[in-house]
C-alpha positions as CSV (number, residue, x, y, z in Angstrom):
1,M,-14.5,15.0,4.2
2,A,-15.2,13.1,7.5
3,N,-18.7,12.2,6.3
4,L,-17.4,10.6,3.1
5,V,-15.1,8.4,5.1
6,T,-17.9,7.5,7.6
7,K,-20.2,6.5,4.9
8,A,-17.8,4.2,3.2
9,V,-19.0,0.6,3.0
10,R,-17.2,-1.6,5.5
11,S,-15.7,-4.8,4.1
12,N,-16.1,-8.1,5.9
13,F,-12.7,-8.6,7.6
14,R,-12.3,-11.9,9.4
15,Y,-9.4,-12.2,11.9
16,V,-7.7,-15.6,11.8
17,P,-5.1,-16.5,14.4
18,N,-1.8,-17.7,12.9
19,I,-3.2,-17.3,9.4
20,D,0.3,-17.6,7.8
21,K,0.6,-21.2,9.0
22,L,-2.6,-22.4,7.4
23,D,-2.7,-24.5,4.3
24,E,-4.8,-23.8,1.2
25,S,-7.9,-25.8,2.4
26,Q,-7.8,-24.2,5.8
27,L,-7.5,-20.7,4.2
28,E,-10.4,-21.5,2.0
29,S,-12.6,-22.4,4.9
30,H,-12.1,-18.9,6.2
31,G,-12.7,-17.3,2.8
32,Y,-9.1,-16.6,2.0
33,Y,-6.5,-17.9,-0.6
34,K,-2.8,-17.5,-1.5
35,G,-2.8,-15.1,-4.4
36,Y,-0.6,-12.6,-6.2
37,L,2.0,-11.0,-4.0
38,C,1.1,-7.5,-2.9
39,P,3.6,-4.5,-2.9
40,H,4.3,-5.2,0.8
41,R,5.3,-8.8,0.2
42,H,2.0,-10.4,1.5
43,R,0.2,-13.2,-0.3
44,I,-3.0,-14.0,1.6
45,R,-6.1,-12.5,0.0
46,D,-9.9,-12.4,0.4
47,K,-11.6,-14.7,-2.1
48,E,-14.3,-12.2,-3.0
49,G,-12.7,-8.7,-2.7
50,H,-9.1,-10.0,-3.3
51,W,-7.8,-7.5,-0.7
52,C,-4.6,-8.4,1.1
53,Y,-5.3,-9.7,4.6
54,H,-2.1,-8.2,6.2
55,C,-2.5,-4.9,4.4
56,A,-6.1,-4.7,5.7
57,V,-4.7,-5.0,9.2
58,K,-2.2,-2.3,8.5
59,I,-4.8,0.1,7.1
60,K,-7.3,-0.6,9.9
61,S,-4.4,0.2,12.4
62,N,-4.2,3.6,10.7
63,I,-0.6,3.0,9.6
64,C,0.3,4.9,6.4
65,G,3.9,4.8,5.0
66,F,6.4,2.8,3.1
67,N,10.1,2.3,2.3
68,M,10.7,1.8,-1.4
69,N,13.5,-0.6,-0.6
70,F,11.1,-2.9,1.1
71,I,8.5,-2.9,-1.7
72,H,8.5,-6.2,-3.6
73,P,10.7,-6.2,-6.8
74,Y,7.6,-6.8,-8.9
75,Y,6.6,-3.3,-8.0
76,N,9.4,-1.2,-6.7
77,S,11.0,0.3,-9.8
78,R,7.6,1.1,-11.2
79,Y,6.5,2.8,-8.0
80,Q,9.7,4.9,-8.0
81,K,8.9,6.1,-11.5
82,L,5.3,6.8,-10.5
83,W,6.2,8.8,-7.4
84,S,8.7,10.8,-9.4
85,R,5.7,12.3,-11.2
86,V,4.0,13.4,-8.0
87,E,4.3,17.0,-6.8
88,I,4.6,16.5,-3.1
89,G,3.3,19.3,-0.9
90,E,2.1,19.9,2.6
91,P,-0.2,17.3,4.2
92,S,-3.3,19.4,3.8
93,E,-2.6,20.1,0.1
94,C,-3.5,18.1,-3.0
95,W,-0.4,16.3,-4.4
96,E,-1.1,16.4,-8.2
97,I,0.4,13.7,-10.5
98,D,1.9,14.5,-13.9
99,L,0.3,11.9,-16.2
100,P,-1.5,12.1,-19.5
101,G,-5.2,12.6,-19.4
102,K,-7.9,15.3,-19.9
103,R,-10.2,15.0,-16.9
104,A,-8.1,12.6,-14.8
105,P,-4.9,10.7,-15.3
106,K,-4.9,7.7,-17.6
107,R,-4.6,4.3,-16.0
108,V,-1.1,2.9,-15.5
109,S,0.2,-0.6,-16.5
110,F,1.1,-2.2,-13.2
111,P,1.2,-5.6,-11.5
112,S,-2.2,-6.4,-9.9
113,Y,-4.1,-9.0,-7.9
114,R,-5.8,-9.8,-11.2
115,S,-2.4,-11.1,-12.6
116,Y,-3.0,-14.2,-10.5
117,H,-6.2,-15.0,-12.4
118,T,-5.4,-13.7,-15.9
119,E,-1.7,-14.7,-16.0
120,R,-0.9,-11.3,-17.5
121,A,2.1,-9.6,-15.9
122,L,0.5,-6.1,-16.0
123,E,-3.0,-4.7,-15.7
124,N,-4.3,-1.1,-16.1
125,V,-4.9,0.5,-12.7
126,T,-5.8,4.1,-11.7
127,A,-2.9,6.1,-10.4
128,H,-4.6,7.1,-7.2
129,K,-5.3,3.5,-6.3
130,L,-1.7,2.6,-7.0
131,I,-0.4,5.3,-4.7
132,Y,-2.9,4.3,-2.0
133,Q,-1.8,0.7,-2.2
134,C,1.9,1.8,-1.9
135,A,1.3,4.1,1.1
136,W,-1.6,2.3,2.8
137,G,-2.0,-1.3,1.5
138,D,-3.3,-3.5,-1.2
139,V,-7.2,-3.4,-1.3
140,G,-7.6,-5.7,-4.3
141,A,-10.9,-5.1,-6.1
142,L,-12.1,-2.5,-3.6
143,T,-12.5,1.1,-4.6
144,V,-10.2,3.9,-3.6
145,S,-11.8,7.4,-3.5
146,R,-10.4,11.0,-3.2
147,V,-12.1,12.8,-0.4
148,C,-10.8,16.1,-1.7
149,G,-12.6,15.7,-5.0
150,N,-9.5,16.7,-7.1
151,P,-9.2,14.0,-9.9
152,W,-5.4,14.7,-10.2
153,C,-4.7,14.4,-6.4
154,V,-2.7,11.4,-5.1
155,N,-2.0,12.7,-1.6
156,P,-2.4,9.5,0.6
157,L,-4.1,11.5,3.2
158,H,-6.8,12.4,0.6
159,L,-7.3,8.8,-0.4
160,V,-9.6,6.3,1.4
161,S,-11.0,2.8,0.9
162,S,-13.6,1.0,3.0
163,W,-10.8,-0.1,5.3
164,N,-10.0,3.4,6.6
165,I,-11.5,3.9,10.0
166,G,-12.4,7.5,10.6
167,M,-10.2,10.2,9.2
168,P,-6.7,9.4,8.0
169,P,-3.7,10.7,10.0
170,S,-3.4,14.5,9.9
171,V,0.4,14.5,10.1
172,M,3.0,12.4,8.2
173,N,6.3,10.6,9.1
174,P,8.9,9.8,6.4
175,F,8.3,8.1,3.1
176,E,11.6,6.5,2.0
177,M,11.5,7.1,-1.8
178,E,15.0,6.3,-2.9
179,F,16.8,3.0,-3.2
180,K,19.7,2.7,-0.7
181,P,22.2,-0.2,-0.4
182,E,21.9,-0.5,3.3
183,Y,18.1,-1.0,3.2
184,L,18.4,-3.4,0.2
185,M,20.9,-5.4,2.1
186,A,18.7,-5.4,5.2
187,I,15.7,-6.7,3.4
188,S,17.7,-9.3,1.5
189,N,19.0,-10.6,4.8
190,A,15.6,-10.5,6.3
191,V,14.1,-12.5,3.4
192,R,16.8,-15.1,3.7
193,M,15.8,-15.6,7.3
194,G,12.1,-15.4,6.7
195,R,11.9,-12.2,8.8
196,E,11.0,-9.6,6.1
197,Q,7.7,-8.7,7.7
198,E,9.4,-8.2,11.1
199,L,11.8,-5.7,9.4
200,I,9.0,-3.9,7.5
201,E,6.7,-3.6,10.6
202,R,9.6,-2.2,12.6
203,Y,9.9,0.6,10.0
204,Y,6.2,1.4,9.9
205,K,4.9,4.2,12.1
206,Q,1.4,5.0,13.3
207,T,1.6,8.3,11.4
208,I,3.7,9.6,8.6
209,R,5.6,12.9,8.2
210,N,5.9,15.0,5.1
211,P,8.8,13.6,2.9
212,L,9.9,17.1,2.1
213,C,11.2,17.6,5.6
214,A,11.5,14.1,7.0
215,P,14.8,12.9,8.7
216,E,16.3,9.7,7.4
217,A,14.9,6.5,8.9
218,P,17.2,4.5,11.2
219,Y,19.2,1.6,9.7
220,Y,17.9,-1.8,10.5
221,D,20.4,-3.7,12.7
222,E,19.9,-7.5,12.4
223,G,21.9,-8.0,15.6
């Protein structure tokens, strides 16, 4: 399992100070552009691989987790339906997804980085890549692999892309799967003040705990 991760091809990440303040031409000079919004509300993407700049930072920092209330409205209801089909188990176990298919789940219609170029609202994406991009981050055109070899598994700890450095975390903190008014109000207020990423990053943890036994995450207090 470790060897598979070690052998993954590394992508060419370029750190750019204050990247969110750059205009289109400045971004282009660094090989980036403002593209389709990712599930975690970022817009800056790599011109070749189309991966999300800020999601790459999150993944490379070994941060795995999400709050469904903070996922962008383009994606959140679809993600909630997708997660409802996942049999969540222990961190070391495969979490199989209940979708049609013979040898592996059929692709799912979902918003994608390609929507920016094709102008189609939905594209067909593999289920394990969708789950990876929800729990880890949006990797654009890059490949997501299952290190367990189970074609039905979507356990985020069994999924890797070329941004994962070494082994994924061995333990998990909470996934917030359900929509809750207090979280929705918090993200709405944060968006209005241009502070949504501050809120989301405060929620993220360096590791994630099994959602079957996770305590409820603390409420975000704007004051």
